[in-house]
C-alpha positions as CSV (number, residue, x, y, z in Angstrom):
1,X,-10.0,11.2,-9.0
2,X,-9.0,11.2,-5.5
3,X,-8.3,8.1,-3.6
4,X,-6.9,7.3,0.0
5,X,-3.9,5.2,0.1
6,X,-3.8,2.8,3.6
7,X,-0.7,2.4,4.7
8,X,-0.6,1.9,8.2
9,X,-3.4,0.8,11.0
10,X,-4.3,4.2,12.2
11,X,-6.3,6.8,9.9
12,X,-3.5,9.1,10.7
13,X,-0.8,7.3,8.4
14,X,-3.3,7.2,5.3
15,X,-3.5,10.2,2.5
16,X,-5.3,10.9,-0.3
17,X,-4.2,11.2,-3.6
18,X,-5.4,12.5,-6.9
19,X,-4.8,10.5,-10.0
20,X,-5.7,11.4,-13.1
21,X,-8.3,9.2,-14.9
22,X,-6.1,8.1,-18.0
23,X,-3.2,7.1,-15.5
24,X,-2.6,3.2,-15.8
25,X,-2.5,1.1,-12.9
26,X,0.8,-0.2,-13.5
27,X,2.1,3.3,-13.2
28,X,0.3,4.0,-10.2
29,X,1.7,1.0,-8.7
30,X,5.3,2.0,-9.7
31,X,4.4,5.4,-7.9
32,X,2.8,4.3,-5.0
33,X,5.9,1.4,-4.7
34,X,8.1,4.5,-4.4
35,X,6.1,6.3,-1.9
36,X,5.3,3.5,0.3
37,X,8.4,1.1,0.3
38,X,11.4,3.7,-0.7
39,X,12.3,2.0,-3.4
40,X,11.9,1.5,-7.5
41,X,10.2,-1.9,-8.1
42,X,12.7,-4.6,-9.3
43,X,12.9,-8.0,-10.6
44,X,11.6,-10.6,-8.0
45,X,9.1,-8.1,-6.4
46,X,5.6,-8.3,-7.1
47,X,2.8,-5.8,-6.0
48,X,-0.6,-6.6,-5.7
49,X,-3.2,-3.3,-5.6
50,X,-6.3,-3.7,-3.7
51,X,-9.3,-1.2,-3.6
52,X,-12.2,-1.2,-1.5
53,X,-15.3,1.4,-1.5
54,X,-16.7,2.5,2.0
55,X,-19.7,0.3,1.5
56,X,-17.8,-3.0,0.2
57,X,-15.2,-5.3,0.2
58,X,-11.4,-5.6,-0.7
59,X,-11.3,-6.6,-4.3
60,X,-7.8,-7.0,-6.6
61,X,-7.2,-4.2,-9.2
62,X,-6.0,-6.0,-12.1
63,X,-3.1,-4.1,-14.0
64,X,-3.3,-3.6,-17.9
65,X,-6.0,-1.2,-17.8
66,X,-6.5,2.8,-16.5
67,X,-7.8,4.0,-13.4
68,X,-11.2,4.6,-14.9
69,X,-11.8,1.3,-16.5
70,X,-10.4,-0.6,-13.7
71,X,-13.8,-0.2,-11.2
72,X,-12.2,2.5,-9.0
73,X,-14.3,5.7,-8.5
74,X,-13.9,8.4,-6.3
75,X,-13.7,8.1,-2.6
76,X,-12.6,4.4,-2.8
77,X,-9.5,3.2,-0.4
78,X,-6.6,1.7,-2.1
79,X,-3.6,-0.3,-0.2
80,X,-0.4,-1.9,-2.2
81,X,1.0,-5.1,-0.9
82,X,4.5,-6.5,-1.7
83,X,5.0,-9.8,-2.3
84,X,8.4,-11.5,-2.9
85,X,8.6,-14.1,-5.6
86,X,11.1,-15.9,-7.8
87,X,8.6,-16.6,-10.7
88,X,6.3,-13.8,-12.7
89,X,3.2,-15.6,-11.8
90,X,0.8,-13.9,-9.7
91,X,-0.5,-16.4,-7.0
92,X,-3.6,-15.3,-4.9
93,X,-3.9,-16.0,-1.3
94,X,-7.3,-16.9,0.3
95,X,-8.4,-17.0,3.8
96,X,-6.5,-17.1,7.0
97,X,-4.3,-19.7,8.0
98,X,-3.5,-20.1,12.4
99,X,0.5,-19.5,13.1
100,X,0.7,-22.7,14.7
101,X,-1.4,-25.7,12.6
102,X,-1.3,-29.2,12.2
103,X,-0.2,-30.5,8.9
């Protein structure tokens, strides 16, 4: 399966990767983490893999399954976000906030 990795604002920074259907999402995140952030995963760093189809919205790809079972399909766009944390729990972020807002 060929996926497009979005890693910048301009399309010139994006690249395509070919991923075997039996590759796990965990392994894909590890490989992308090294390629995009130039360092292997370490404790305290969480990675969030998101995907979208050309006609759809972004969704979070859950770890623990293979690429084929995760809902990804040929031609999907993916992006990897790095989140620093002191816990093992993942906390989703919803919506947008103004930089300066009243409490």
